C-alpha positions as CSV (number, residue, x, y, z in Angstrom):
1,X,-9.5,-11.9,-20.1
2,X,-12.6,-13.7,-18.8
3,X,-12.4,-16.8,-16.5
4,X,-14.0,-19.8,-18.2
5,X,-13.9,-22.0,-15.0
6,X,-14.6,-20.9,-11.4
7,X,-11.6,-21.6,-9.1
8,X,-13.0,-20.0,-6.1
9,X,-15.4,-17.0,-5.0
10,X,-14.6,-13.6,-6.5
11,X,-12.1,-11.6,-4.9
12,X,-11.8,-7.8,-5.0
13,X,-8.9,-6.6,-6.8
14,X,-7.7,-4.5,-3.8
15,X,-7.3,-5.5,-0.1
16,X,-7.7,-3.6,3.1
17,X,-4.4,-1.9,2.9
18,X,-5.0,-0.4,-0.4
19,X,-8.6,1.1,0.5
20,X,-6.8,2.4,3.9
21,X,-3.9,4.1,1.7
22,X,-6.7,5.6,-0.8
23,X,-8.8,6.8,2.1
24,X,-5.7,8.7,3.5
25,X,-5.0,10.0,0.1
26,X,-8.4,11.4,-0.2
27,X,-8.3,12.7,3.2
28,X,-5.1,14.6,2.4
29,X,-6.4,16.0,-0.7
30,X,-9.7,17.3,1.1
31,X,-7.4,18.9,3.9
32,X,-5.5,20.4,1.4
33,X,-8.4,22.0,-0.2
34,X,-9.8,23.1,3.3
35,X,-6.4,24.8,4.1
36,X,-6.3,26.4,0.6
37,X,-9.7,28.1,1.3
38,X,-8.0,29.8,4.2
39,X,-5.4,31.1,1.6
40,X,-2.5,29.0,2.6
41,X,-0.2,28.9,-0.4
42,X,2.3,26.7,1.0
43,X,0.8,23.8,3.1
44,X,-2.3,23.2,0.7
45,X,-0.3,22.6,-2.5
46,X,2.0,20.1,-0.6
47,X,-1.1,18.2,0.9
48,X,-2.7,17.9,-2.6
49,X,0.4,16.9,-4.5
50,X,1.3,14.4,-1.6
51,X,-2.5,13.1,-2.2
52,X,-2.7,13.1,-5.8
53,X,1.0,12.2,-6.8
54,X,2.2,10.0,-3.9
55,X,-1.0,8.5,-2.2
56,X,-3.3,7.6,-5.1
57,X,-0.4,5.7,-7.1
58,X,0.7,4.0,-3.9
59,X,-2.6,2.7,-3.2
60,X,-3.3,1.5,-6.8
61,X,0.3,-0.2,-7.3
62,X,1.0,-1.5,-3.9
63,X,0.6,-5.3,-3.8
64,X,0.6,-7.6,-0.8
65,X,3.4,-9.9,-0.6
66,X,3.2,-13.3,-1.7
67,X,3.0,-16.4,0.7
68,X,6.3,-17.6,-1.2
69,X,8.2,-14.7,-0.3
70,X,7.0,-14.5,3.4
71,X,8.5,-18.0,3.9
72,X,11.8,-17.3,2.6
73,X,13.2,-15.0,5.5
74,X,12.1,-17.7,7.9
75,X,14.6,-20.2,6.1
76,X,17.3,-17.6,6.1
77,X,16.7,-17.1,9.8
78,X,17.2,-20.9,10.4
79,X,20.4,-20.8,8.3
80,X,21.7,-17.8,10.3
81,X,20.7,-19.5,13.6
82,X,22.7,-22.5,12.8
83,X,25.8,-20.6,11.7
84,X,25.8,-18.8,14.9
85,X,25.3,-21.7,17.2
86,X,27.9,-23.5,15.4
87,X,25.6,-26.4,14.7
């Protein structure tokens, strides 16, 4: 979909945590290939599978919490405090 009106500046689809997870995945994959060059047939595949099958999908699918969900636990904490103090 294209935006017809501008509601603000363009934001990238990913934020810092996603880029960090993606970088860690790439690092695991590169270390896996490096370890593979030393003929490790156990550690190298584990690192590469972790990078390709866990890290990259995690980086792509991980979404930051919305402000509404972050505020809800605070309301529950107040209710819990009221119940504990008896007031």
